[in-house]
N, CA and C atoms as an extended XYZ file, in Angstrom:
615
Properties=species:S:1:pos:R:3:atomname:S:1:resname:S:1:resid:I:1 pbc="F F F"
N       203.847       14.315        7.536 N   MET     1
C       204.017       15.047        8.944 CA  MET     1
C       205.060       16.265        8.932 C   MET     1
N       204.080       16.955        8.827 N   PRO     2
C       204.832       18.131        9.114 CA  PRO     2
C       206.162       18.699        9.947 C   PRO     2
N       205.526       18.180       11.196 N   ILE     3
C       206.597       18.710       12.469 CA  ILE     3
C       207.483       17.880       12.023 C   ILE     3
N       207.515       16.814       12.120 N   LEU     4
C       208.935       15.598       12.092 CA  LEU     4
C       209.375       16.152       11.388 C   LEU     4
N       208.978       16.392        9.588 N   THR     5
C       209.735       16.942        8.586 CA  THR     5
C       210.578       18.223        9.393 C   THR     5
N       210.045       19.207        9.677 N   GLU     6
C       211.073       20.603       10.160 CA  GLU     6
C       211.733       19.753       11.686 C   GLU     6
N       211.202       19.066       12.153 N   PHE     7
C       212.404       18.903       13.441 CA  PHE     7
C       213.316       17.953       12.957 C   PHE     7
N       213.391       17.107       11.892 N   LEU     8
C       214.451       16.686       11.280 CA  LEU     8
C       215.521       17.716        9.959 C   LEU     8
N       214.737       19.340        9.939 N   ARG     9
C       215.539       19.863        9.085 CA  ARG     9
C       215.884       20.982       10.100 C   ARG     9
N       215.461       21.210       11.428 N   HIS    10
C       215.650       22.001       11.966 CA  HIS    10
C       215.444       21.761       13.551 C   HIS    10
N       216.304       20.532       14.235 N   PRO    11
C       216.309       20.053       15.673 CA  PRO    11
C       216.438       21.317       16.654 C   PRO    11
N       216.794       22.466       16.165 N   LEU    12
C       217.074       23.572       17.498 CA  LEU    12
C       215.929       24.354       17.606 C   LEU    12
N       214.997       23.911       16.293 N   LEU    13
C       214.356       25.509       16.502 CA  LEU    13
C       213.083       24.943       16.243 C   LEU    13
N       212.764       23.213       16.044 N   THR    14
C       211.386       22.595       16.566 CA  THR    14
C       211.574       21.833       17.507 C   THR    14
N       210.903       21.678       18.687 N   GLY    15
C       211.271       21.034       19.540 CA  GLY    15
C       210.506       19.843       19.880 C   GLY    15
N       209.621       19.263       18.788 N   ALA    16
C       208.667       18.474       19.058 CA  ALA    16
C       208.788       17.809       17.914 C   ALA    16
N       208.412       16.211       17.710 N   VAL    17
C       208.660       15.453       16.428 CA  VAL    17
C       207.314       15.388       16.660 C   VAL    17
N       206.306       15.525       17.040 N   ALA    18
C       204.428       15.243       17.108 CA  ALA    18
C       204.019       16.406       17.270 C   ALA    18
N       202.623       16.657       16.874 N   ALA    19
C       201.954       18.330       16.773 CA  ALA    19
C       201.268       17.798       18.281 C   ALA    19
N       201.012       18.668       19.442 N   SER    20
C       200.537       19.109       20.413 CA  SER    20
C       199.047       18.607       20.485 C   SER    20
N       198.716       17.634       21.054 N   SER    21
C       197.206       16.997       21.731 CA  SER    21
C       195.875       18.314       21.501 C   SER    21
N       194.978       17.708       21.589 N   PRO    22
C       193.643       18.976       21.941 CA  PRO    22
C       193.704       19.050       23.310 C   PRO    22
N       193.722       17.970       23.851 N   ALA    23
C       193.953       18.148       25.264 CA  ALA    23
C       194.968       18.872       25.732 C   ALA    23
N       196.211       18.618       25.726 N   LEU    24
C       197.127       19.892       25.981 CA  LEU    24
C       196.573       20.982       25.682 C   LEU    24
N       196.109       21.599       24.136 N   ALA    25
C       195.616       22.680       23.748 CA  ALA    25
C       194.650       23.467       24.660 C   ALA    25
N       193.723       22.243       25.202 N   ARG    26
C       192.517       23.194       26.184 CA  ARG    26
C       193.397       23.377       27.121 C   ARG    26
N       193.884       22.643       28.118 N   LEU    27
C       195.062       22.873       29.026 CA  LEU    27
C       196.070       24.154       28.901 C   LEU    27
N       196.665       24.550       28.047 N   MET    28
C       197.438       25.475       27.975 CA  MET    28
C       196.530       26.658       27.234 C   MET    28
N       195.591       26.502       27.189 N   THR    29
C       194.616       27.656       26.929 CA  THR    29
C       193.310       28.381       27.996 C   THR    29
N       193.326       27.284       28.827 N   ASP    30
C       192.502       27.427       30.102 CA  ASP    30
C       192.853       28.139       31.087 C   ASP    30
N       191.385       28.990       31.549 N   GLY    31
C       192.085       29.693       32.880 CA  GLY    31
C       192.811       31.021       33.313 C   GLY    31
N       193.314       31.186       31.309 N   ILE    32
C       194.627       32.315       31.520 CA  ILE    32
C       193.742       33.789       31.049 C   ILE    32
N       192.624       33.983       30.841 N   GLY    33
C       192.188       35.329       30.413 CA  GLY    33
C       191.537       35.243       29.389 C   GLY    33
N       191.500       34.644       28.547 N   LEU    34
C       191.526       34.756       26.995 CA  LEU    34
C       190.333       35.464       26.612 C   LEU    34
N       189.237       35.271       27.077 N   GLU    35
C       187.546       35.683       26.795 CA  GLU    35
C       187.572       36.920       27.240 C   GLU    35
N       188.537       37.904       27.511 N   GLN    36
C       188.477       39.032       28.228 CA  GLN    36
C       189.391       40.063       27.565 C   GLN    36
N       190.534       38.935       26.922 N   ALA    37
C       191.802       39.424       26.388 CA  ALA    37
C       191.542       40.660       25.602 C   ALA    37
N       192.394       41.788       25.162 N   ARG    38
C       192.564       42.338       24.202 CA  ARG    38
C       193.191       42.403       23.101 C   ARG    38
N       194.451       41.768       23.451 N   THR    39
C       195.970       41.353       22.605 CA  THR    39
C       196.208       40.332       23.281 C   THR    39
N       196.500       38.787       22.694 N   VAL    40
C       197.056       37.570       22.732 CA  VAL    40
C       198.403       37.506       21.720 C   VAL    40
N       199.340       36.808       22.346 N   VAL    41
C       200.321       36.509       21.484 CA  VAL    41
C       200.595       35.125       21.573 C   VAL    41
N       200.912       34.604       20.281 N   GLU    42
C       201.258       32.893       20.713 CA  GLU    42
C       203.035       33.258       19.841 C   GLU    42
N       203.935       32.427       21.385 N   LEU    43
C       204.852       32.353       20.865 CA  LEU    43
C       205.692       30.589       19.645 C   LEU    43
N       206.206       30.572       18.485 N   GLY    44
C       206.635       29.299       18.201 CA  GLY    44
C       205.125       28.623       17.771 C   GLY    44
N       203.886       29.360       17.016 N   PRO    45
C       202.664       28.379       16.835 CA  PRO    45
C       202.663       26.799       16.439 C   PRO    45
N       204.329       26.791       15.639 N   GLY    46
C       204.183       25.354       14.814 CA  GLY    46
C       202.838       25.296       13.914 C   GLY    46
N       202.422       24.246       14.054 N   THR    47
C       201.342       23.747       13.013 CA  THR    47
C       200.126       24.569       13.409 C   THR    47
N       200.318       25.308       14.469 N   GLY    48
C       199.022       25.902       14.388 CA  GLY    48
C       197.794       25.175       15.507 C   GLY    48
N       198.312       24.121       16.387 N   VAL    49
C       196.939       23.492       17.573 CA  VAL    49
C       197.135       24.392       18.336 C   VAL    49
N       197.910       25.280       18.773 N   PHE    50
C       196.939       26.533       19.961 CA  PHE    50
C       196.718       27.520       19.424 C   PHE    50
N       197.159       27.727       18.376 N   THR    51
C       196.609       28.926       17.437 CA  THR    51
C       194.855       29.070       17.618 C   THR    51
N       194.670       27.650       16.805 N   GLU    52
C       193.295       27.453       16.368 CA  GLU    52
C       192.755       27.353       18.093 C   GLU    52
N       193.478       26.166       19.123 N   ALA    53
C       192.233       26.720       20.743 CA  ALA    53
C       192.334       28.256       20.909 C   ALA    53
N       192.928       28.578       21.013 N   ILE    54
C       193.318       30.837       21.348 CA  ILE    54
C       191.999       31.329       20.635 C   ILE    54
N       192.049       30.753       19.129 N   ARG    55
C       190.947       31.627       18.097 CA  ARG    55
C       189.816       30.864       18.976 C   ARG    55
N       189.645       30.054       19.178 N   ARG    56
C       188.289       29.351       19.700 CA  ARG    56
C       187.695       30.235       20.849 C   ARG    56
N       188.556       30.648       21.985 N   ARG    57
C       188.574       31.016       22.907 CA  ARG    57
C       188.025       32.918       23.284 C   ARG    57
N       188.844       33.175       22.022 N   VAL    58
C       188.435       35.012       22.160 CA  VAL    58
C       187.421       35.011       22.612 C   VAL    58
N       187.092       36.598       21.904 N   THR    59
C       186.032       37.269       21.677 CA  THR    59
C       186.290       38.422       20.234 C   THR    59
N       185.011       38.216       19.320 N   PRO    60
C       185.476       39.313       17.840 CA  PRO    60
C       185.934       40.239       18.497 C   PRO    60
N       186.948       41.029       17.564 N   GLY    61
C       188.358       41.788       17.845 CA  GLY    61
C       189.104       41.772       18.827 C   GLY    61
N       189.227       40.796       19.101 N   THR    62
C       190.430       40.340       20.235 CA  THR    62
C       192.034       40.261       18.839 C   THR    62
N       192.729       40.789       19.365 N   ARG    63
C       194.204       41.046       18.807 CA  ARG    63
C       194.738       39.948       18.545 C   ARG    63
N       195.277       38.514       17.927 N   ILE    64
C       195.596       37.425       18.224 CA  ILE    64
C       197.171       37.464       17.032 C   ILE    64
N       197.814       37.678       17.883 N   VAL    65
C       199.593       37.630       17.015 CA  VAL    65
C       200.596       36.511       17.164 C   VAL    65
N       200.481       35.586       16.073 N   ALA    66
C       201.442       34.282       15.766 CA  ALA    66
C       203.220       34.990       15.303 C   ALA    66
N       203.769       34.730       16.345 N   ILE    67
C       205.570       34.997       16.121 CA  ILE    67
C       206.160       33.862       15.586 C   ILE    67
N       206.170       33.361       14.503 N   GLU    68
C       207.068       32.105       14.075 CA  GLU    68
C       208.133       31.963       13.141 C   GLU    68
N       209.306       31.938       13.929 N   ILE    69
C       210.573       31.857       12.953 CA  ILE    69
C       210.905       30.555       11.839 C   ILE    69
N       210.121       29.793       12.056 N   ASN    70
C       210.221       28.554       11.396 CA  ASN    70
C       209.717       29.310        9.699 C   ASN    70
N       210.452       29.472        8.567 N   SER    71
C       209.579       29.961        7.245 CA  SER    71
C       208.749       28.954        6.727 C   SER    71
N       208.555       27.980        6.692 N   HIS    72
C       207.526       26.592        6.202 CA  HIS    72
C       206.881       27.074        7.307 C   HIS    72
N       206.555       26.667        8.103 N   PHE    73
C       205.030       27.004        9.424 CA  PHE    73
C       204.803       28.246        9.043 C   PHE    73
N       205.399       29.460        9.158 N   ALA    74
C       204.997       31.104        8.947 CA  ALA    74
C       203.848       30.782        8.130 C   ALA    74
N       204.653       30.528        6.717 N   VAL    75
C       203.473       30.677        5.389 CA  VAL    75
C       202.593       29.923        5.744 C   VAL    75
N       202.600       28.555        6.181 N   ARG    76
C       201.651       27.817        6.390 CA  ARG    76
C       200.553       28.506        6.892 C   ARG    76
N       200.918       28.595        8.212 N   LEU    77
C       199.741       29.462        9.056 CA  LEU    77
C       199.219       31.157        8.498 C   LEU    77
N       200.036       31.623        7.591 N   ALA    78
C       199.697       32.855        6.873 CA  ALA    78
C       198.294       32.791        6.400 C   ALA    78
N       198.769       31.713        5.315 N   ASP    79
C       197.875       31.095        4.137 CA  ASP    79
C       196.402       30.299        4.923 C   ASP    79
N       196.741       29.480        5.853 N   LEU    80
C       195.633       29.522        6.713 CA  LEU    80
C       194.710       30.153        7.427 C   LEU    80
N       195.013       31.818        7.442 N   TYR    81
C       194.512       32.783        8.333 CA  TYR    81
C       194.508       33.774        7.694 C   TYR    81
N       194.864       33.636        6.490 N   ARG    82
C       194.264       34.935        5.677 CA  ARG    82
C       193.212       35.563        5.588 C   ARG    82
N       193.239       36.749        5.975 N   GLY    83
C       192.733       37.606        5.971 CA  GLY    83
C       191.655       37.715        7.708 C   GLY    83
N       192.209       37.068        8.173 N   GLY    84
C       192.174       36.505        9.856 CA  GLY    84
C       191.482       35.765       10.314 C   GLY    84
N       191.539       35.348       11.406 N   PRO    85
C       191.687       36.724       12.661 CA  PRO    85
C       192.848       37.022       13.169 C   PRO    85
N       193.866       36.185       12.488 N   VAL    86
C       195.493       35.807       12.958 CA  VAL    86
C       196.375       36.366       12.466 C   VAL    86
N       196.941       37.629       13.308 N   GLU    87
C       198.099       38.175       12.198 CA  GLU    87
C       199.713       37.402       12.268 C   GLU    87
N       200.084       36.551       11.584 N   VAL    88
C       201.137       35.831       11.209 CA  VAL    88
C       202.421       36.506       11.486 C   VAL    88
N       203.320       36.459       12.033 N   VAL    89
C       204.584       37.106       11.561 CA  VAL    89
C       205.826       36.323       11.674 C   VAL    89
N       206.443       36.529       10.853 N   HIS    90
C       207.689       35.416       10.157 CA  HIS    90
C       208.709       36.433       10.848 C   HIS    90
N       209.180       35.741       12.232 N   GLY    91
C       210.776       36.668       12.938 CA  GLY    91
C       210.534       35.923       14.500 C   GLY    91
N       211.440       36.510       14.996 N   SER    92
C       212.085       35.928       16.141 CA  SER    92
C       211.379       36.388       17.938 C   SER    92
N       211.003       35.026       18.751 N   ALA    93
C       210.314       35.561       19.807 CA  ALA    93
C       210.645       36.684       20.734 C   ALA    93
N       212.357       36.914       20.450 N   ALA    94
C       213.407       37.727       21.235 CA  ALA    94
C       212.622       39.289       20.808 C   ALA    94
N       212.235       39.472       20.197 N   ASP    95
C       211.517       40.603       19.325 CA  ASP    95
C       210.439       40.819       19.853 C   ASP    95
N       209.774       39.917       20.488 N   LEU    96
C       208.154       40.213       20.753 CA  LEU    96
C       207.848       41.980       21.225 C   LEU    96
N       208.534       42.546       22.049 N   ALA    97
C       208.563       43.849       22.455 CA  ALA    97
C       208.200       44.966       21.516 C   ALA    97
N       209.004       44.194       20.281 N   ARG    98
C       209.300       45.475       19.060 CA  ARG    98
C       208.170       44.937       18.247 C   ARG    98
N       207.401       43.690       17.979 N   LEU    99
C       207.032       43.373       16.817 CA  LEU    99
C       204.881       43.394       17.551 C   LEU    99
N       205.168       43.306       18.747 N   VAL   100
C       204.244       43.824       19.323 CA  VAL   100
C       204.075       44.527       20.709 C   VAL   100
N       203.970       46.079       20.346 N   PRO   101
C       204.383       46.847       21.747 CA  PRO   101
C       203.056       46.897       22.484 C   PRO   101
N       203.310       46.505       23.786 N   GLY   102
C       202.378       46.156       24.891 CA  GLY   102
C       201.181       46.848       25.042 C   GLY   102
N       200.321       47.247       25.850 N   PRO   103
C       200.522       45.743       26.996 CA  PRO   103
C       199.823       44.361       26.309 C   PRO   103
N       200.103       43.459       26.794 N   VAL   104
C       199.504       42.068       25.852 CA  VAL   104
C       198.856       41.307       27.436 C   VAL   104
N       197.695       41.087       27.013 N   ASP   105
C       196.976       40.179       28.077 CA  ASP   105
C       197.892       38.778       28.587 C   ASP   105
N       198.211       38.315       26.964 N   ALA   106
C       198.982       36.853       27.430 CA  ALA   106
C       199.412       36.355       26.197 C   ALA   106
N       200.038       35.801       26.768 N   VAL   107
C       201.439       35.292       25.914 CA  VAL   107
C       201.200       33.568       25.561 C   VAL   107
N       201.119       32.754       25.116 N   VAL   108
C       201.053       31.556       25.189 CA  VAL   108
C       202.719       30.883       23.967 C   VAL   108
N       203.110       29.955       25.023 N   SER   109
C       204.393       29.635       24.233 CA  SER   109
C       204.414       28.088       23.980 C   SER   109
N       204.849       27.773       22.222 N   GLY   110
C       205.308       26.804       22.268 CA  GLY   110
C       206.691       26.684       22.061 C   GLY   110
N       207.612       27.290       22.613 N   LEU   111
C       208.886       26.924       22.162 CA  LEU   111
C       209.842       26.423       23.224 C   LEU   111
N       210.828       25.870       22.083 N   PRO   112
C       211.328       24.957       22.509 CA  PRO   112
C       212.274       25.051       23.665 C   PRO   112
N       212.368       25.623       25.103 N   TRP   113
C       213.029       25.736       26.171 CA  TRP   113
C       214.417       25.279       26.637 C   TRP   113
N       213.875       23.965       26.963 N   THR   114
C       215.365       23.254       26.814 CA  THR   114
C       216.410       22.873       25.855 C   THR   114
N       216.093       23.216       24.640 N   VAL   115
C       217.338       23.080       23.868 CA  VAL   115
C       217.818       24.276       23.325 C   VAL   115
N       217.029       25.799       23.700 N   MET   116
C       217.783       27.202       23.086 CA  MET   116
C       219.597       27.354       23.995 C   MET   116
N       220.270       28.090       23.289 N   ALA   117
C       221.014       28.552       24.319 CA  ALA   117
C       220.680       29.551       25.066 C   ALA   117
N       221.550       29.756       26.617 N   GLU   118
C       221.002       30.149       27.313 CA  GLU   118
C       220.824       31.700       27.529 C   GLU   118
N       221.580       32.049       26.619 N   PRO   119
C       221.209       33.786       26.147 CA  PRO   119
C       220.098       34.015       25.596 C   PRO   119
N       219.528       33.118       24.962 N   VAL   120
C       218.416       33.460       23.954 CA  VAL   120
C       217.014       33.344       24.503 C   VAL   120
N       217.096       32.030       25.237 N   ARG   121
C       215.899       31.878       26.232 CA  ARG   121
C       215.662       32.727       27.117 C   ARG   121
N       216.757       33.467       28.091 N   LEU   122
C       216.736       34.392       28.543 CA  LEU   122
C       216.312       35.739       28.064 C   LEU   122
N       216.790       36.342       27.330 N   ARG   123
C       216.195       37.277       26.568 CA  ARG   123
C       214.934       37.464       25.712 C   ARG   123
N       214.277       35.739       25.712 N   ILE   124
C       213.152       35.838       25.132 CA  ILE   124
C       212.047       35.841       26.302 C   ILE   124
N       212.507       35.503       27.457 N   LEU   125
C       211.588       35.472       28.758 CA  LEU   125
C       211.644       37.229       29.347 C   LEU   125
N       212.842       37.345       28.958 N   ASP   126
C       212.569       39.150       29.099 CA  ASP   126
C       211.568       40.004       28.378 C   ASP   126
N       211.717       40.036       27.071 N   ALA   127
C       210.890       40.643       26.019 CA  ALA   127
C       209.742       39.794       26.538 C   ALA   127
N       209.549       38.379       27.258 N   VAL   128
C       207.812       38.563       27.657 CA  VAL   128
C       207.379       39.054       28.329 C   VAL   128
N       208.234       38.885       29.999 N   THR   129
C       207.916       39.889       31.111 CA  THR   129
C       207.685       41.244       30.372 C   THR   129
N       208.799       41.756       29.556 N   ALA   130
C       208.219       43.510       29.362 CA  ALA   130
C       206.963       43.826       28.628 C   ALA   130
N       206.813       42.928       27.953 N   ALA   131
C       205.359       42.822       26.934 CA  ALA   131
C       204.140       42.663       27.597 C   ALA   131
N       204.447       41.771       28.867 N   LEU   132
C       203.155       41.685       29.325 CA  LEU   132
C       202.753       42.727       30.101 C   LEU   132
N       201.127       43.040       29.985 N   ALA   133
C       200.142       43.836       30.936 CA  ALA   133
C       200.758       43.418       32.289 C   ALA   133
N       200.542       44.310       33.360 N   PRO   134
C       200.852       43.695       34.699 CA  PRO   134
C       200.018       42.521       35.467 C   PRO   134
N       198.851       42.229       34.697 N   THR   135
C       197.898       41.365       35.376 CA  THR   135
C       197.937       40.591       34.507 C   THR   135
N       198.848       40.715       33.196 N   GLY   136
C       198.708       39.520       31.767 CA  GLY   136
C       199.315       37.885       32.338 C   GLY   136
N       198.983       37.134       31.502 N   MET   137
C       199.240       35.952       32.059 CA  MET   137
C       200.321       35.014       30.804 C   MET   137
N       201.235       34.413       31.273 N   PHE   138
C       202.132       33.213       30.616 CA  PHE   138
C       201.982       32.098       30.558 C   PHE   138
N       201.617       31.429       29.473 N   THR   139
C       202.177       30.034       29.558 CA  THR   139
C       202.538       29.360       28.675 C   THR   139
N       202.950       27.667       29.099 N   THR   140
C       204.139       27.461       28.103 CA  THR   140
C       204.080       26.164       28.760 C   THR   140
N       204.508       25.336       27.875 N   PHE   141
C       204.066       23.744       29.045 CA  PHE   141
C       206.028       23.176       28.647 C   PHE   141
N       205.452       21.499       29.238 N   ALA   142
C       207.114       20.982       29.423 CA  ALA   142
C       206.730       19.682       29.370 C   ALA   142
N       207.559       18.672       28.564 N   TYR   143
C       207.446       17.072       28.435 CA  TYR   143
C       207.671       16.810       30.194 C   TYR   143
N       206.833       15.740       30.500 N   ALA   144
C       206.850       15.122       31.656 CA  ALA   144
C       207.835       14.711       32.120 C   ALA   144
N       208.762       13.864       31.118 N   HIS   145
C       209.964       13.141       30.951 CA  HIS   145
C       211.050       13.955       31.291 C   HIS   145
N       210.864       15.219       30.665 N   ALA   146
C       212.169       16.123       31.052 CA  ALA   146
C       212.278       16.964       32.227 C   ALA   146
N       210.874       16.954       33.017 N   ALA   147
C       210.966       18.062       34.018 CA  ALA   147
C       212.086       18.423       35.037 C   ALA   147
N       212.594       17.011       35.417 N   TRP   148
C       213.692       17.392       36.492 CA  TRP   148
C       214.939       17.144       36.038 C   TRP   148
N       215.288       17.581       34.619 N   THR   149
C       216.717       17.194       34.125 CA  THR   149
C       217.163       18.630       34.580 C   THR   149
N       218.420       19.383       34.285 N   PRO   150
C       218.754       20.346       34.915 CA  PRO   150
C       218.362       21.372       34.035 C   PRO   150
N       218.207       21.026       32.410 N   PRO   151
C       217.269       22.554       31.565 CA  PRO   151
C       215.991       22.807       32.264 C   PRO   151
N       215.456       21.686       32.602 N   GLY   152
C       213.985       21.591       32.837 CA  GLY   152
C       214.062       22.560       34.078 C   GLY   152
N       215.335       22.229       35.389 N   ARG   153
C       215.095       22.649       36.504 CA  ARG   153
C       215.243       24.257       36.069 C   ARG   153
N       216.029       24.480       35.350 N   ARG   154
C       216.693       25.715       35.488 CA  ARG   154
C       215.769       26.731       34.940 C   ARG   154
N       214.704       26.115       33.762 N   PHE   155
C       213.625       26.977       33.045 CA  PHE   155
C       212.565       27.111       34.425 C   PHE   155
N       212.149       26.511       35.005 N   GLY   156
C       210.966       26.691       36.039 CA  GLY   156
C       211.829       27.529       36.837 C   GLY   156
N       213.414       27.719       37.518 N   ALA   157
C       213.870       28.967       37.912 CA  ALA   157
C       213.852       30.058       37.488 C   ALA   157
N       214.108       29.976       36.512 N   GLU   158
C       213.996       31.751       35.665 CA  GLU   158
C       212.309       31.980       35.365 C   GLU   158
N       211.655       31.232       35.448 N   LEU   159
C       210.089       31.624       35.790 CA  LEU   159
C       209.628       32.157       37.111 C   LEU   159
N       210.485       31.832       37.887 N   LYS   160
C       209.965       32.088       38.867 CA  LYS   160
C       210.805       33.480       39.641 C   LYS   160
N       212.308       34.060       38.570 N   GLN   161
C       212.795       34.810       38.837 CA  GLN   161
C       212.426       36.082       38.345 C   GLN   161
N       211.453       35.454       37.091 N   ARG   162
C       210.557       36.622       35.937 CA  ARG   162
C       209.161       37.102       36.732 C   ARG   162
N       209.007       36.239       37.516 N   PHE   163
C       207.193       35.714       37.683 CA  PHE   163
C       206.785       36.238       38.975 C   PHE   163
N       205.707       37.235       39.914 N   GLY   164
C       205.203       36.722       41.054 CA  GLY   164
C       204.884       35.637       41.625 C   GLY   164
N       203.644       35.007       40.477 N   ILE   165
C       203.474       33.937       40.853 CA  ILE   165
C       203.456       32.853       40.006 C   ILE   165
N       203.571       31.683       39.970 N   THR   166
C       204.025       30.824       39.125 CA  THR   166
C       203.208       29.362       39.391 C   THR   166
N       203.006       28.090       38.508 N   GLY   167
C       202.333       27.381       39.040 CA  GLY   167
C       202.441       26.044       37.806 C   GLY   167
N       201.932       24.710       38.245 N   THR   168
C       202.068       24.064       36.969 CA  THR   168
C       200.730       23.344       36.991 C   THR   168
N       200.046       22.534       35.751 N   SER   169
C       199.089       21.703       35.803 CA  SER   169
C       199.420       20.213       35.989 C   SER   169
N       198.284       19.480       35.594 N   ARG   170
C       198.475       17.897       35.963 CA  ARG   170
C       199.066       17.716       34.744 C   ARG   170
N       199.518       16.368       34.964 N   VAL   171
C       200.400       15.976       33.263 CA  VAL   171
C       199.130       15.677       32.492 C   VAL   171
N       199.645       15.584       30.959 N   VAL   172
C       198.057       15.534       29.985 CA  VAL   172
C       199.027       14.198       29.407 C   VAL   172
N       198.588       12.855       29.687 N   TRP   173
C       198.894       11.975       29.355 CA  TRP   173
C       198.188       11.578       28.134 C   TRP   173
N       197.660       12.287       27.577 N   ARG   174
C       197.273       11.472       26.256 CA  ARG   174
C       198.091       12.539       25.042 C   ARG   174
N       198.859       13.770       25.740 N   ASN   175
C       199.817       13.899       24.657 CA  ASN   175
C       200.911       12.778       24.435 C   ASN   175
N       201.854       13.327       23.385 N   LEU   176
C       202.990       12.456       22.715 CA  LEU   176
C       204.122       13.427       23.005 C   LEU   176
N       205.290       13.344       23.830 N   PRO   177
C       205.176       13.011       24.821 CA  PRO   177
C       204.354       13.424       25.937 C   PRO   177
N       203.699       12.831       26.921 N   PRO   178
C       202.936       13.243       27.765 CA  PRO   178
C       203.838       14.467       28.255 C   PRO   178
N       203.010       15.953       28.943 N   ALA   179
C       203.192       17.162       29.249 CA  ALA   179
C       202.603       18.124       30.226 C   ALA   179
N       202.866       18.454       30.863 N   PHE   180
C       202.229       19.485       31.916 CA  PHE   180
C       202.655       20.958       31.481 C   PHE   180
N       202.046       21.682       31.796 N   VAL   181
C       201.756       23.442       31.467 CA  VAL   181
C       202.422       24.019       32.533 C   VAL   181
N       202.880       25.287       32.608 N   HIS   182
C       203.488       26.336       33.227 CA  HIS   182
C       202.890       27.185       32.541 C   HIS   182
N       201.791       28.186       34.273 N   ARG   183
C       201.616       29.384       34.199 CA  ARG   183
C       202.172       30.041       34.941 C   ARG   183
N       202.106       31.469       34.725 N   ALA   184
C       202.807       32.678       35.428 CA  ALA   184
C       202.625       34.146       35.208 C   ALA   184
N       201.991       34.549       36.160 N   THR   185
C       201.799       36.063       35.860 CA  THR   185
C       202.542       36.831       36.970 C   THR   185
N       202.341       38.199       36.963 N   ALA   186
C       202.841       39.553       38.051 CA  ALA   186
C       204.034       39.411       37.527 C   ALA   186
N       204.150       40.076       36.041 N   PRO   187
C       205.357       40.184       35.604 CA  PRO   187
C       206.654       41.187       36.340 C   PRO   187
N       207.326       40.624       36.428 N   ARG   188
C       208.954       41.181       37.007 CA  ARG   188
C       209.594       42.272       35.496 C   ARG   188
N       209.622       43.331       35.436 N   VAL   189
C       210.650       43.348       34.139 CA  VAL   189
C       211.826       43.560       34.597 C   VAL   189
N       212.751       42.954       33.814 N   ALA   190
C       214.451       43.049       34.042 CA  ALA   190
C       214.730       42.897       32.567 C   ALA   190
N       216.187       43.340       32.495 N   ARG   191
C       216.996       43.388       31.720 CA  ARG   191
C       217.958       42.712       31.625 C   ARG   191
N       218.681       41.767       30.853 N   HIS   192
C       219.810       41.335       30.541 CA  HIS   192
C       221.204       41.321       29.869 C   HIS   192
N       220.460       42.211       28.965 N   ASP   193
C       221.413       41.982       27.446 CA  ASP   193
C       222.065       41.167       27.177 C   ASP   193
N       220.575       39.932       27.066 N   GLN   194
C       221.343       39.078       25.939 CA  GLN   194
C       221.230       39.471       24.421 C   GLN   194
N       222.226       38.628       23.811 N   PRO   195
C       221.968       38.913       22.405 CA  PRO   195
C       220.523       38.258       21.653 C   PRO   195
N       220.367       37.978       20.738 N   ALA   196
C       219.111       37.838       19.836 CA  ALA   196
C       219.524       36.704       19.483 C   ALA   196
N       218.245       35.524       19.274 N   GLY   197
C       217.981       34.247       18.859 CA  GLY   197
C       216.896       33.737       17.699 C   GLY   197
N       216.515       32.839       18.614 N   LEU   198
C       215.874       31.977       17.747 CA  LEU   198
C       215.380       30.490       18.639 C   LEU   198
N       213.877       30.525       17.722 N   SER   199
C       213.438       29.071       18.323 CA  SER   199
C       212.199       29.261       18.175 C   SER   199
N       211.410       27.722       18.100 N   SER   200
C       210.025       27.684       17.580 CA  SER   200
C       209.715       25.892       17.410 C   SER   200
N       208.223       25.991       16.885 N   GLY   201
C       208.265       24.675       17.491 CA  GLY   201
C       206.537       24.060       17.623 C   GLY   201
N       206.088       23.533       17.976 N   ASP   202
C       204.860       23.004       18.551 CA  ASP   202
C       205.188       21.985       19.857 C   ASP   202
N       205.861       22.650       20.520 N   GLY   203
C       206.673       22.046       21.709 CA  GLY   203
C       208.378       22.425       22.438 C   GLY   203
N       208.360       22.246       23.541 N   PRO   204
C       209.812       22.829       24.284 CA  PRO   204
C       210.856       21.539       24.351 C   PRO   204
N       210.895       20.575       24.144 N   GLY   205
C       211.623       19.850       23.524 CA  GLY   205
C       212.213       19.104       24.317 C   GLY   205
């Protein structure tokens, strides 16, 4: 079970112990304009569950860039998508603006937000808002059991600080653990000059 192995090796980089479910992948990629997008970025693709859902929704010619800091996952995905249509970048999500100069139409994230150090989390969120087009969409998810914990509530507040419109989906009970989706648009670009960091996985921890 590759994701469990990576969680045990790198618990702060891999926020999940099991791959996300197809039901969560559909919800993560539904209603965020992937069918019209020219450039889509995925942060922390992990084993590629969301990557494949993105690939199925976009039209031919759409650029898909998956940024993964975990070398094992990055190599596996690069082999899987050798020759296209997904560009796999082994690097930090905090460098999004440098790795994929905008505008980006959609950012889909499986990063483990609640286990990150605060400076890392804020820098990545700032990188997302800087890269997104004014009408671009950001989507990520959280585990239902952690929604009302202090880290979960802080993350929700940080989204509201950086986006004009935010919302959450229904709970996907068929995921392990059950999860829901954050969606945000109308990015507000801000700079907090936080130190660079890391993250990754198939879930936000």
